[in-house]
Backbone bond lengths (Angstrom), bond angles and torsions (degrees), N, CA, C in turn:
res aa  C-N    CA-C-N  psi(-1)  N-CA   C-N-CA  omega(-1)  CA-C   N-CA-C  phi
1 M - - - 1.381 - - 1.568 107.77 -
2 K 1.296 116.30 130.09 1.503 120.37 -177.06 1.540 107.41 -90.90
3 I 1.386 112.17 131.02 1.454 121.51 179.22 1.512 106.97 -119.77
4 A 1.287 121.60 123.18 1.461 123.04 176.14 1.539 109.46 -103.96
5 V 1.369 112.85 128.24 1.472 119.32 -178.36 1.547 108.91 -114.39
6 G 1.332 114.24 132.43 1.485 120.82 -177.11 1.523 111.66 -83.39
7 S 1.335 114.70 56.84 1.461 120.08 178.29 1.534 108.66 -167.22
8 L 1.329 115.69 151.10 1.441 121.51 171.47 1.532 111.43 -99.86
9 N 1.319 116.99 -0.17 1.461 124.60 179.80 1.541 109.93 -67.57
10 P 1.330 120.20 115.17 1.442 121.06 -177.14 1.534 113.10 -60.07
11 V 1.328 116.86 -31.46 1.451 120.31 178.06 1.566 111.67 -63.48
12 K 1.323 115.19 -43.99 1.466 122.20 179.23 1.545 111.78 -68.54
13 I 1.301 116.93 -39.17 1.454 122.21 175.44 1.489 111.09 -63.33
14 D 1.377 117.27 -45.86 1.443 119.60 178.60 1.538 111.17 -66.16
15 A 1.350 114.88 -36.93 1.511 116.92 178.84 1.530 111.23 -60.01
16 A 1.325 116.41 -42.90 1.465 121.58 177.40 1.488 111.24 -59.71
17 R 1.351 115.46 -47.79 1.494 119.37 179.28 1.503 111.65 -60.34
18 L 1.343 119.78 -45.07 1.455 124.27 177.57 1.507 112.84 -61.98
19 A 1.314 117.59 -38.84 1.459 120.41 177.45 1.529 110.78 -62.68
20 F 1.332 115.29 -48.43 1.506 116.46 -179.10 1.516 111.50 -67.57
21 E 1.326 119.72 -34.19 1.440 121.63 177.68 1.558 111.47 -66.69
22 A 1.376 114.37 -35.50 1.441 116.10 178.12 1.519 113.62 -72.33
23 M 1.335 117.15 -33.98 1.487 123.07 179.23 1.509 110.41 -75.41
24 W 1.321 119.80 -44.18 1.412 122.35 179.73 1.493 112.56 -131.69
25 P 1.354 115.88 77.41 1.484 122.53 179.88 1.531 108.97 -61.86
26 G 1.321 114.40 150.28 1.424 120.45 177.20 1.558 113.79 90.69
27 E 1.302 118.03 -15.46 1.453 122.90 177.51 1.535 107.48 -77.93
28 R 1.280 115.52 157.20 1.489 121.03 174.43 1.522 106.47 -103.23
29 Y 1.300 120.05 131.06 1.432 124.67 -176.82 1.513 113.06 -122.16
30 D 1.315 116.15 129.64 1.458 123.76 169.90 1.500 107.40 -103.71
31 V 1.330 116.06 100.61 1.479 121.49 -175.60 1.529 108.70 -99.53
32 I 1.336 115.35 122.88 1.453 121.65 -174.81 1.529 108.60 -119.68
33 G 1.299 116.57 125.42 1.455 121.39 176.49 1.533 109.71 -99.93
34 M 1.323 115.74 141.08 1.465 121.43 177.46 1.487 111.61 -151.43
35 T 1.321 118.26 164.37 1.428 123.07 175.36 1.518 107.13 -70.89
36 A 1.360 114.39 137.18 1.420 119.67 177.58 1.542 110.48 -143.87
37 K 1.290 117.37 142.54 1.469 121.74 -177.49 1.563 108.89 -79.27
38 S 1.379 112.97 134.64 1.420 116.50 176.47 1.553 115.27 -88.68
39 G 1.321 114.87 -28.55 1.435 120.38 -177.61 1.491 114.45 71.97
40 V 1.340 116.96 14.34 1.446 120.47 176.07 1.542 109.17 -126.47
41 S 1.286 119.01 177.11 1.471 121.13 178.57 1.520 112.37 -63.06
42 D 1.319 116.18 157.28 1.431 120.78 179.10 1.525 115.05 -54.74
43 Q 1.335 114.43 -34.11 1.462 120.02 176.80 1.556 107.21 -126.21
44 P 1.357 116.83 92.00 1.438 119.23 178.87 1.526 109.09 -58.10
45 M 1.338 114.33 140.24 1.456 119.83 -175.63 1.545 113.49 -115.16
46 S 1.318 116.37 22.30 1.449 121.93 173.81 1.482 109.95 -157.36
47 D 1.327 116.63 159.29 1.482 121.86 172.50 1.523 111.50 -56.16
48 E 1.346 116.18 -42.81 1.438 122.49 -176.93 1.550 110.99 -61.26
49 E 1.310 115.55 -42.27 1.462 121.13 -176.94 1.580 108.29 -72.05
50 A 1.310 116.22 -38.51 1.501 118.22 178.92 1.529 111.61 -69.15
51 I 1.371 116.46 -37.68 1.499 119.16 174.00 1.509 110.94 -63.14
52 L 1.333 116.82 -45.86 1.460 119.68 177.40 1.487 111.89 -59.10
53 G 1.311 119.30 -43.28 1.490 123.64 176.46 1.507 113.35 -60.53
54 A 1.303 119.35 -43.67 1.435 122.45 179.54 1.542 109.74 -68.31
55 T 1.314 117.82 -41.04 1.477 121.69 177.82 1.487 109.47 -63.44
56 N 1.322 117.89 -43.64 1.455 119.29 179.87 1.547 113.72 -61.90
57 R 1.339 114.15 -40.48 1.436 120.37 177.53 1.551 112.51 -61.89
58 A 1.327 115.48 -43.89 1.443 121.42 -179.81 1.575 108.47 -63.45
59 K 1.293 116.26 -44.53 1.469 119.90 -177.50 1.568 109.52 -66.32
60 H 1.348 116.44 -36.66 1.433 121.90 -176.23 1.546 110.59 -68.59
61 V 1.343 116.72 -42.83 1.487 118.37 178.27 1.503 111.34 -67.01
62 L 1.313 119.90 -31.39 1.456 121.31 175.78 1.484 112.12 -64.31
63 Q 1.367 115.73 -31.98 1.468 118.71 176.03 1.514 111.55 -70.58
64 L 1.363 116.20 -35.01 1.443 123.04 -176.11 1.578 108.65 -78.12
65 V 1.303 118.43 -30.50 1.462 124.22 -179.08 1.483 108.89 -125.26
66 P 1.296 118.70 79.16 1.480 122.19 -173.72 1.526 112.80 -62.60
67 D 1.298 117.77 -25.57 1.493 117.89 -179.24 1.559 112.68 -89.72
68 A 1.282 115.93 5.78 1.480 119.97 175.81 1.563 109.29 -72.18
69 A 1.290 114.42 136.69 1.495 119.65 178.98 1.559 109.44 -77.31
70 W 1.295 117.03 -29.66 1.458 121.36 -179.14 1.517 110.78 -138.13
71 G 1.301 117.06 149.66 1.433 124.18 169.10 1.546 108.82 -117.84
72 V 1.339 116.43 134.39 1.467 120.14 -177.06 1.496 109.17 -122.92
73 G 1.321 116.38 133.23 1.444 121.38 176.76 1.551 111.21 -125.08
74 F 1.277 116.38 135.46 1.458 120.41 174.46 1.555 107.39 -117.20
75 E 1.301 117.50 140.90 1.455 121.81 175.48 1.524 111.12 -147.25
76 G 1.283 116.46 116.89 1.449 119.58 175.78 1.508 110.39 -84.85
77 G 1.313 117.82 144.79 1.405 121.20 177.35 1.529 113.46 -148.94
78 L 1.284 113.90 165.60 1.426 120.44 174.10 1.538 110.93 -108.49
79 H 1.324 112.95 146.22 1.468 117.85 -178.25 1.531 105.91 -135.22
80 K 1.335 117.34 119.55 1.452 120.89 -178.82 1.544 109.74 -90.56
81 I 1.291 114.37 125.92 1.491 122.45 173.34 1.524 106.35 -124.08
82 H 1.302 115.89 113.55 1.431 124.90 -174.53 1.549 108.50 57.65
83 D 1.330 120.49 -115.27 1.407 120.59 -179.18 1.555 112.81 -103.60
84 D 1.305 117.29 4.30 1.425 123.12 -172.67 1.560 109.17 -108.42
85 Y 1.371 114.26 147.40 1.484 120.52 175.98 1.498 108.84 -110.09
86 F 1.322 116.05 137.60 1.487 120.80 176.96 1.471 111.08 -122.22
87 C 1.342 119.77 144.28 1.441 125.67 177.16 1.510 108.68 -92.78
Protein backbone atom coordinates (compact mmCIF):
# COMPACT_ATOMS: atom_id res chain seq x y z
CA MET A 1 0.00 0.00 0.00
CA LYS A 2 1.39 3.39 -0.96
CA ILE A 3 1.37 6.14 1.68
CA ALA A 4 2.29 9.72 0.72
CA VAL A 5 3.62 11.96 3.52
CA GLY A 6 3.73 15.73 3.13
CA SER A 7 7.22 16.10 4.56
CA LEU A 8 10.83 15.25 3.80
CA ASN A 9 11.58 14.95 7.53
CA PRO A 10 12.67 11.33 8.15
CA VAL A 11 11.17 11.36 11.65
CA LYS A 12 7.72 12.27 10.28
CA ILE A 13 7.98 9.73 7.46
CA ASP A 14 8.94 7.02 9.94
CA ALA A 15 6.12 8.08 12.30
CA ALA A 16 3.60 7.65 9.49
CA ARG A 17 5.01 4.21 8.64
CA LEU A 18 4.93 3.12 12.30
CA ALA A 19 1.34 4.32 12.70
CA PHE A 20 0.14 2.34 9.68
CA GLU A 21 2.08 -0.74 10.79
CA ALA A 22 0.48 -0.49 14.24
CA MET A 23 -3.02 -0.14 12.81
CA TRP A 24 -2.71 -2.78 10.09
CA PRO A 25 0.15 -5.15 10.93
CA GLY A 26 1.22 -7.56 8.25
CA GLU A 27 0.58 -5.13 5.38
CA ARG A 28 3.43 -3.98 3.19
CA TYR A 29 3.83 -0.19 3.02
CA ASP A 30 5.63 2.00 0.52
CA VAL A 31 5.91 5.30 2.41
CA ILE A 32 6.99 8.27 0.29
CA GLY A 33 7.91 11.66 1.71
CA MET A 34 7.71 14.82 -0.37
CA THR A 35 7.41 18.56 -0.07
CA ALA A 36 3.82 19.71 0.33
CA LYS A 37 2.25 23.12 0.78
CA SER A 38 0.49 23.76 4.08
CA GLY A 39 -1.33 26.94 3.06
CA VAL A 40 -0.87 28.35 6.57
CA SER A 41 1.76 30.55 8.22
CA ASP A 42 5.26 29.18 8.82
CA GLN A 43 4.46 29.01 12.54
CA PRO A 44 0.78 28.21 13.07
CA MET A 45 -0.48 29.94 16.21
CA SER A 46 -3.58 27.91 16.95
CA ASP A 47 -4.81 24.35 16.89
CA GLU A 48 -7.19 25.29 14.10
CA GLU A 49 -4.39 26.63 11.91
CA ALA A 50 -2.18 23.58 12.59
CA ILE A 51 -5.05 21.20 11.75
CA LEU A 52 -5.74 23.11 8.53
CA GLY A 53 -2.05 22.98 7.59
CA ALA A 54 -1.84 19.22 8.19
CA THR A 55 -5.04 18.63 6.22
CA ASN A 56 -3.77 20.76 3.34
CA ARG A 57 -0.48 18.84 3.24
CA ALA A 58 -2.31 15.50 3.16
CA LYS A 59 -4.57 16.65 0.32
CA HIS A 60 -1.63 18.13 -1.60
CA VAL A 61 0.40 14.89 -1.55
CA LEU A 62 -2.64 12.93 -2.73
CA GLN A 63 -2.75 15.21 -5.77
CA LEU A 64 0.97 14.61 -6.36
CA VAL A 65 0.70 10.83 -5.90
CA PRO A 66 -2.77 9.88 -7.19
CA ASP A 67 -2.16 6.14 -6.70
CA ALA A 68 -1.46 6.60 -2.98
CA ALA A 69 -4.01 4.96 -0.72
CA TRP A 70 -3.47 7.57 2.01
CA GLY A 71 -2.09 11.09 2.33
CA VAL A 72 -0.55 12.13 5.64
CA GLY A 73 0.13 15.66 6.83
CA PHE A 74 1.93 16.79 9.95
CA GLU A 75 1.90 20.38 11.18
CA GLY A 76 3.38 21.65 14.42
CA GLY A 77 1.84 24.71 15.97
CA LEU A 78 1.80 26.91 19.03
CA HIS A 79 -1.32 27.63 21.01
CA LYS A 80 -1.38 30.41 23.61
CA ILE A 81 -3.45 29.82 26.73
CA HIS A 82 -3.27 32.79 29.09
CA ASP A 83 0.46 33.61 29.29
CA ASP A 84 1.74 30.16 28.30
CA TYR A 85 2.42 28.61 24.89
CA PHE A 86 1.82 24.96 24.13
CA CYS A 87 3.03 22.87 21.17
